Backbone bond lengths (Angstrom), bond angles and torsions (degrees), N, CA, C in turn:
res aa  C-N    CA-C-N  psi(-1)  N-CA   C-N-CA  omega(-1)  CA-C   N-CA-C  phi
1 M - - - 1.444 - - 1.526 108.48 -
2 K 1.296 115.62 135.58 1.460 121.34 -176.72 1.526 110.23 -87.06
3 N 1.336 115.93 129.09 1.465 120.98 -179.35 1.526 111.43 -121.62
4 Y 1.324 115.73 22.35 1.463 120.08 179.74 1.524 109.67 -144.17
5 F 1.299 114.97 165.81 1.451 122.51 179.09 1.527 106.50 -135.84
6 T 1.310 117.65 131.33 1.456 121.62 179.29 1.520 108.98 -87.79
7 L 1.310 116.49 130.10 1.460 121.14 178.58 1.522 109.47 -92.99
8 K 1.311 116.31 138.59 1.459 121.92 177.39 1.519 108.17 -87.45
9 Q 1.305 115.98 94.78 1.455 121.66 -178.85 1.527 107.09 -139.82
10 F 1.324 117.12 127.80 1.454 120.07 -176.85 1.523 111.18 -70.36
11 S 1.324 114.28 129.97 1.455 121.33 174.18 1.524 107.67 -161.39
12 L 1.309 116.59 136.78 1.458 120.15 177.81 1.525 112.37 -74.50
13 L 1.326 116.60 -31.35 1.461 120.55 -173.14 1.526 114.96 -106.31
14 Y 1.335 118.28 -25.32 1.463 120.91 -169.30 1.526 112.85 -120.75
15 D 1.326 114.69 149.73 1.460 123.45 164.75 1.521 106.12 -104.78
16 H 1.320 117.00 141.91 1.463 121.96 -177.83 1.526 109.41 -109.47
17 Y 1.326 115.55 136.77 1.463 121.63 -175.73 1.530 110.93 -136.68
18 V 1.327 113.31 161.36 1.454 123.06 167.18 1.524 104.58 -126.59
19 F 1.325 117.45 128.85 1.455 119.46 177.32 1.521 109.95 -135.73
20 V 1.324 115.21 166.29 1.459 122.09 -176.23 1.528 109.14 -108.72
21 D 1.326 115.89 130.42 1.459 122.83 179.07 1.527 107.62 -136.20
22 V 1.307 116.88 -169.98 1.462 122.82 176.05 1.527 108.74 -120.56
23 P 1.331 118.61 165.75 1.473 119.74 -178.78 1.532 114.55 -59.03
24 E 1.316 118.37 -20.03 1.468 120.84 176.85 1.530 112.04 -80.26
25 Y 1.311 117.98 -5.96 1.468 124.66 177.13 1.534 112.71 55.01
26 Y 1.327 115.84 59.57 1.457 121.07 178.00 1.523 112.08 -64.37
27 A 1.320 117.94 -29.28 1.466 120.61 -178.75 1.526 111.51 -63.83
28 D 1.328 117.96 -31.45 1.468 120.65 -178.79 1.527 111.37 -58.23
29 Q 1.323 116.73 -41.82 1.463 120.61 179.41 1.528 110.64 -62.84
30 L 1.325 116.07 -38.09 1.461 120.33 -179.93 1.524 111.38 -71.47
31 F 1.312 117.50 -36.78 1.467 120.20 177.57 1.527 110.15 -64.25
32 I 1.317 116.61 -38.93 1.460 120.41 178.07 1.529 109.85 -65.40
33 R 1.318 116.82 -44.68 1.465 121.21 -179.63 1.535 111.08 -61.70
34 H 1.341 116.59 -37.85 1.466 121.39 -179.21 1.538 112.53 -88.21
35 Q 1.318 116.20 1.99 1.462 123.25 179.04 1.529 112.25 54.82
36 V 1.326 114.43 53.45 1.461 121.80 178.90 1.521 108.74 -114.88
37 T 1.328 116.23 130.73 1.454 120.53 174.33 1.523 107.82 -92.26
38 V 1.312 116.18 122.62 1.457 122.38 -178.55 1.520 108.17 -118.41
39 R 1.305 116.13 130.24 1.463 120.92 175.73 1.525 107.11 -100.64
40 F 1.325 114.69 113.40 1.456 120.55 -174.18 1.519 111.36 -87.05
41 G 1.319 114.15 147.20 1.457 121.69 177.17 1.516 109.88 -116.28
42 R 1.301 115.70 -135.06 1.466 121.37 -178.05 1.526 111.80 -71.18
43 E 1.327 114.60 156.54 1.469 122.27 176.11 1.522 108.46 -130.86
44 Y 1.314 114.98 145.38 1.459 120.77 177.54 1.516 109.24 -135.71
45 Q 1.333 115.15 139.84 1.458 119.91 176.54 1.518 108.56 -136.31
46 H 1.327 115.50 129.44 1.458 121.31 175.88 1.524 107.60 -79.13
47 P 1.320 118.18 136.27 1.473 119.46 -176.69 1.533 114.44 -63.61
48 D 1.345 117.30 -19.65 1.461 120.09 -178.02 1.529 113.46 -93.88
49 H 1.330 117.46 -4.42 1.467 120.64 -177.26 1.528 110.19 -127.41
50 P 1.325 116.88 146.94 1.474 119.67 -178.82 1.523 113.38 -86.35
51 Y 1.331 117.83 18.77 1.459 120.88 -175.46 1.524 111.50 -110.21
52 V 1.336 114.75 150.35 1.453 122.19 -179.19 1.530 107.79 -116.83
53 V 1.321 116.43 130.93 1.460 122.10 176.25 1.524 106.60 -97.06
54 I 1.332 117.19 122.58 1.461 122.23 -171.85 1.529 110.61 -121.06
55 F 1.312 115.87 130.67 1.458 122.41 173.75 1.528 107.73 -92.78
56 C 1.331 116.58 139.68 1.462 119.51 -180.00 1.519 110.44 -155.48
57 K 1.326 114.13 171.61 1.461 119.91 172.01 1.516 108.42 -136.20
58 V 1.341 114.05 147.23 1.455 122.56 -175.45 1.528 107.49 -134.37
59 R 1.295 116.65 140.12 1.468 119.20 177.23 1.525 109.43 -59.81
60 K 1.302 116.24 140.52 1.462 120.96 -176.92 1.525 112.23 -57.53
61 R 1.312 117.43 -33.82 1.465 119.83 -179.71 1.531 112.27 -69.48
62 D 1.351 118.01 -17.77 1.471 122.91 179.55 1.526 113.25 -99.09
63 R 1.313 117.34 6.45 1.471 122.29 -174.84 1.528 112.58 -53.78
64 S 1.330 118.18 -49.31 1.466 120.14 -175.27 1.530 111.70 -65.54
65 R 1.321 117.56 -38.77 1.472 119.84 178.28 1.526 110.90 -68.64
66 F 1.324 117.35 -37.12 1.462 121.51 177.30 1.527 110.59 -62.60
67 L 1.325 116.57 -46.90 1.465 120.17 -179.12 1.529 111.82 -67.69
68 S 1.322 117.20 -31.87 1.481 120.15 175.18 1.523 110.42 -65.52
69 A 1.320 116.45 -40.58 1.468 120.18 178.18 1.524 110.65 -63.92
70 L 1.335 117.29 -41.37 1.469 119.81 178.85 1.524 111.25 -67.22
71 D 1.320 117.37 -32.03 1.466 120.59 176.52 1.529 110.16 -64.53
72 E 1.319 116.98 -40.39 1.470 120.79 176.84 1.527 111.48 -68.06
73 L 1.321 116.75 -28.71 1.464 120.67 -178.79 1.525 111.46 -60.63
74 N 1.325 117.61 -35.53 1.471 120.70 177.38 1.524 111.11 -56.68
75 R 1.328 116.60 -48.34 1.473 120.83 -179.14 1.528 111.13 -67.44
76 K 1.328 116.11 -38.63 1.463 119.95 -178.56 1.532 111.21 -63.62
77 M 1.318 116.60 -38.27 1.471 120.14 -179.99 1.527 111.08 -62.26
78 L 1.320 116.54 -41.02 1.466 119.44 178.10 1.524 111.21 -65.26
79 L 1.317 116.17 -42.19 1.462 120.24 -179.52 1.525 112.86 -68.22
80 C 1.312 117.16 -29.11 1.474 121.44 -176.64 1.527 113.11 -94.34
81 G 1.313 117.52 9.93 1.461 119.89 171.92 1.514 115.78 92.34
82 Y 1.318 118.24 30.04 1.463 122.04 176.07 1.531 109.29 -120.26
83 P 1.342 117.38 72.65 1.466 120.11 -176.22 1.532 113.69 -68.35
84 G 1.318 118.28 -19.65 1.460 121.02 -179.58 1.513 114.04 -88.33
85 Y 1.328 117.05 5.20 1.465 121.74 -176.06 1.531 112.09 -61.03
86 E 1.320 117.22 -50.08 1.460 120.49 -178.19 1.523 111.47 -62.82
87 K 1.311 116.98 -40.50 1.462 120.48 179.47 1.529 110.43 -65.54
88 F 1.327 117.14 -41.45 1.466 120.95 178.59 1.532 110.34 -63.20
89 C 1.325 117.33 -45.09 1.469 121.11 -179.99 1.529 111.02 -62.41
90 A 1.316 116.17 -44.91 1.469 119.77 179.50 1.522 110.50 -61.48
91 S 1.314 117.05 -41.64 1.457 121.37 179.33 1.528 111.22 -65.11
92 L 1.320 116.91 -45.39 1.462 121.30 -179.92 1.526 111.17 -62.65
93 L 1.319 117.08 -45.85 1.462 120.60 -179.58 1.528 111.36 -65.58
94 A 1.328 117.31 -37.33 1.463 120.18 177.47 1.529 110.62 -63.92
95 K 1.335 116.70 -41.34 1.464 120.12 178.30 1.526 111.32 -64.91
96 M 1.331 116.60 -41.56 1.466 119.81 -179.62 1.529 110.76 -67.27
97 N 1.322 117.31 -40.95 1.462 120.32 178.49 1.521 111.42 -66.26
98 A 1.322 117.38 -39.15 1.462 120.87 177.82 1.526 110.81 -64.06
99 R 1.319 115.90 -40.24 1.472 119.52 178.87 1.525 110.79 -65.04
100 L 1.328 116.93 -42.69 1.462 120.13 178.28 1.522 111.56 -63.79
101 L 1.314 116.75 -38.78 1.451 121.09 178.43 1.524 110.79 -63.96
102 R 1.341 116.72 -44.03 1.474 120.35 177.47 1.525 110.12 -62.14
103 K 1.321 116.24 -39.87 1.463 120.30 -179.11 1.528 110.51 -65.09
104 K 1.339 117.56 -42.30 1.449 121.14 178.42 1.520 111.67 -65.01
105 R 1.316 117.23 -40.11 1.464 120.46 177.99 1.519 110.27 -63.84
106 G 1.321 117.00 -40.47 1.456 120.85 178.39 1.520 111.67 -63.44
107 M 1.322 116.74 -35.66 1.464 120.41 178.34 1.527 111.00 -70.97
108 L 1.333 116.96 -35.09 1.458 120.26 -179.14 1.520 112.13 -71.31
109 K 1.310 118.54 -30.13 1.463 122.08 -177.66 1.518 112.57 -72.03
110 R 1.307 116.44 -23.46 1.467 120.11 -176.30 1.465 111.98 -73.11
């Protein structure tokens, strides 16, 4: 299950991502274990959900280790008592994809 979204932003050195975590920042432990340096940006949390949406950038050479850490994050969330994590991620990604699709259609009509 995918818990991140890749942002299309030009950079020679970095890939930009948005991923879903919790206020305890379980992903940080996984990034340390996978030896990935992550530069964090803005964070957003909806008051009705226990999840945090985090913007970040990762060096392109660390992409595979970063994605491996996020893959482990799915399992960690289930083990740590967040059974709604996968459903929240799927919902968020569906909304973001729908918005991008609407935006592309609007650009094509012009």
